[in-house]
N, C-alpha and C positions, 0 to 999 in steps of 0.2 A: 705892818700887819702880822708879819711872822712872829715878832716879839710879843705883840698884844694877844695874839691867838695861840701862842705856844705851838706854832705849826712850822713845818719845813718851808723853805723858800727855794724856788727854782729860778736860776739866772740863765737866760738864753743869750749866748754870745755867738755871733756869726762866725763861721769857720775861717773866713779870710782874715779876721782880726788876729788869729793866732799866728799868722805868717808875717806880721808887721811889728816893727818897734815904734811905739808911739808914746807920747807923754800926755798923761791925763791927770788933771787935778781932781782928786776925790773929795767931794764935799763932806763936811762933818755931819755926823748923824744928829737927828733931832728927836728928842723924846717928847711924845705927846702925853699930856696929862689925861688920866681917865676921868670920866664924867660921873658925878654923883646922881645924875638923873635930873629931869626937869622938876622944879619945886612944886608946880601944880600937880603933876602926875604923882609925885611922892606923897604929897598931902592927900590926894584922892585914894591912894593905896592904903595909907594909914587909916583913913576914915572907914574904908571897907573892912579892914581887918579888926578895927576897934569894935565894930558892930557885929562881927561874925559870931555865930553860935557853934560852928564846927570848922575852924580854920585848919588848913593843911598846907604845909610847905613842901614843894617839890624842888630838890636841888639838882642842878646839872653840872656840867664840866666847868662852867663859868665860875662856880663857887670855889672849885679847886684852884683854878688859874688866877683868881683874884687874891691879892695879898690880904690875909685875914678873913677871907670869905667864909670858911668853915666856922670860925669863932663867931663872926657876926650873925650867921644864920642860927647858931646855937643860942645866942642871947635872945634873938627874936623868938625862936621856938619856945624857949623857957618862959618868956614873958606871956606868950599866948597859950601855953600848954598845948601846942600844936604838934601832931605827929609829923615826922619828916620822912618823906619818901625820896628815893634817889632815882635818877634816870637810868635807863638800861646801860649796863657796863660802866656805871659811875658809882659803884658801891662805896667808894672812899670819899664821897662828897659830904659825909656826915659821920661822926664817931659811932661805930657799930655797938659800942658798949653803953651808949646813952639811952636812958629810959624812953625817950621820944623817938628814937630811931625805929622806923617801921620796915626798912628794907627796900630793895629795888623793885621798880615796876617793870612791865614788859615781859618779853618771852622768857618763860621758865623763871619768873621772878618770885617775889614774896606775896603770898595770898594775903598776909596781914596788911601789907601796904595797899593792896588792891581794895580790900574790904574797907579800910579806913578812909582812903581817898574817895571812895564811892559815896560817903556820907557828907562830904565837904559842902559847905555853902559858899565858902570863899577859898580859892587856891592861889597861893603865891608861888609862881613858877620862877625860881631864882637862878639866873645864869644858865638858861636852857632855851634851846630852839624848839623844844617839845617835839622831838623826832617821833615818827610813827611807832617805832619799836617800843617806845616808852608809854604809849597811850592806847595801842590796839588791844582788843580783848585777849585774855589768856586764861587757861584752865576753864574755858567756857564762861568766864565772867566778863561782861561788858562793863568794866568798873569806872571808866572816866565819866564823871557826872556832867550831863549836858546842861543842867540848870544852874550849876555853880558859877559864881562870878570869878573871872579869871584875871589875875594880874601877872603879866609876863614881863620879866626883866632880862634883857640881853644886850651885850655890848655892841652887837651887830643889828642895827635897826631893820635891816632887810628881812630878818627872821621873825620879827614880832608880828603875830597874827597870821603867820604863814600856814600853820596846820590846824589852829584852833581859833575861834572867835574870841577876842579879848575884851574885857571891860575897861582895863587900864593897861596901857603899854608904856614901858619905861626903858629908854636907851641909856645904859650906864653900867658901871662897874658893880658887880654883885655885892661886894663887901660894903662899898660906899652907899649903895642904894638901901641895903638892909639896915645899915646904921641910921640912915636918914629916916626910914620908915619907923624904926624903933624910937627915935627921938620925938616923933610926932604922934605916937599912939596915945589914945586917951588913957587916963589912969585906970579905968575899969576894963581895959582891953584884955580879953581872955577870961574874964570872970564868969561869963555866962556858961553855966553847966560845967565848970572847970573840973570838979572832982569826979563827976560821972565820965567825962571825956578821958581823964587820966586813967580811970579804972578800966575803961573800954580798951584803951591802947594796950594796957598790961595783959588783959585776958585774951585779946585778939592775937598778940604776939606769942603768948604761951601756947595757944591752940595750934598756931601754924608751926611752931617749933616742934611740937609733938607729932604733927602730921608729917612734916618734912623728914623727921627722924625715922619714920616708918616707911618711907618711900625708897624701896631698894631697886626697883626696876621701872623701865618705861612701859607704859601701856600702848599696845598696838592701836593704830587708827582702824576705824571700821573697814573691813574688807582686806586687812593685811594681817600677817602673822609672823613677820620676820623677827621681831623681838622675842616672841615666844619660842620660835624655832632655834634662835641663837642660844637662848638659855638652856634648852634641852640638849643642844649639840655640845656645849662646853659649860656644864654646870659648875666646874671648878674655878671658872674665871670670875674676877670681880666685875661688877657692873660699874658704869661711870658714876652713878650716884653713890655707891658704896665707896668707891675710890675717893671722890670728892669729900665725903664725910670723914673718912679715915685721915686724909691729909690735913683737913681743917683742925683735927684734934691735936696735931703735933706741930703745926705751922707756927713759927715764932711770931709774936705780935708785930714786930717791926719789919717783917718780910715784905718784899715787893714781889708781886706775882703778875704774870701776863697770861692772857688767853688768846686763842686763835679762832679761826673759822671752823665751823662744823658742829655737829650735834653734841659730841662729847664735851666740848667747851661751853656751848650754849646752855647745857644742862646745869653747869656750874654757876649760873647767874644767881641762883637762890642761896648759895652757900657762903662765899667769903664776905667778911666785913672787916673794917680796919679802924684803928684809933685815930688816924690822920689821913690827910690827902696825899696824892701822888704815890700811892702804894699799889694801885691797880692799873696795869697797862692793858688796854683792850683795843682791838682793831677798829671798832666803830662800824658805821653803816656802809663804808666803801667796800667791805668784804675783801681786804687784802690778804688772801690766803698765804700763810708762811710768815705772818707778822710776829708770832709769839716768841720764837727762839731768838731772832736778832734783837728784839726789843729788850729781853732780859740781859743780853750781852751789853747793850748800851747802859742799862741800869746798873750793871756791875761795874762798868767803867766809871760811872758817875758817883756811885756809892759803894766802893770796894769792900767795906766792912759790914755791909748789910746783906743778909741772905736773900737770894732771888730765885724764884721758881717759875718755870714756864710750863704751860699746858698746851698740848697740840695733839691733833689726831694724826693718823698715818699719812693722809694726803698733805696736810699742812707741813708736817715734818719733812716729808719727801721733797717739798719745794725748797725748804730752808736748810736742809742738812749740810749743804756746802759751807754753812757758817761754822761748822765744827772745826774747820781749819783756822778760823779766827779765834775760836774758843781755846784752842790748844797752844796758841803762841805765847801767852803770858799767864800770870796767875789769876785766871778768871774761872773760879770753880762754880760756874752756874749749874743749876740743876734743871733738867727738862723732863717732863712727864709725857 
């Protein structure tokens, strides 16, 4: 499970076992093949997408973890001319420079992605558990369409239908399922209103880019004034949005970045995009404050010639600042903001 889910494994060993000398035969590891999904479910998904008038693909972490997942989803999106949204904190689940990339959903995400998915009649949720932060309203927009037919693909069957009612559920590997659906699409799949859909994707993205570029500060919630007071108290300081925007302009395309817990990092959800997967390290919904700094140290060890940049607020950095001792031991020139 640790290998399949790219997750840490914890081994609990009783304390008294460390005080004994024993001989244990360690069994050889077994590699389990990933599933391409049930053939009936894959065929049903292909049928739904073939008849869709406004298909939308929602990529999750499973697309990144699946070998060839990003490429398979790209081929499927191009066949359907379907905009591709990404789950919260998985901005690298689809190439950011692709014309069909709509951006991330969820908290402080892309309005373009929200507006486009709100028009979907069929959604392919690929390699995602559909966590609440990727579907809850944002910017006052209740964007997730309740009437759309939903196809959910996840390697963990326990997550299918957990947060949203699904029309078709497929347990399987994201890349293999996407390829299976692509192979079974009707020849006319995606042709319905294709040119208008492509034009709408382009104009919606352009409008959001213009709006995002004009957003320098956070607006205070009703009844509060702390953002306004902070700006008046320190007018010379950069706001988080200005900082994110400025860093994005000079960040190398191959850079790996990490974010942490807190508003300053969450604000950044709308900004970074990447040409490939495994470039965005994010803490996820467990809220492990202090994740950002040590995660880029690990990235630097794994890819020493790639620039890595971590984002953290004062609280998160305060929790993880002891990692500076590790950072200074060898040639790990990580950058943390």
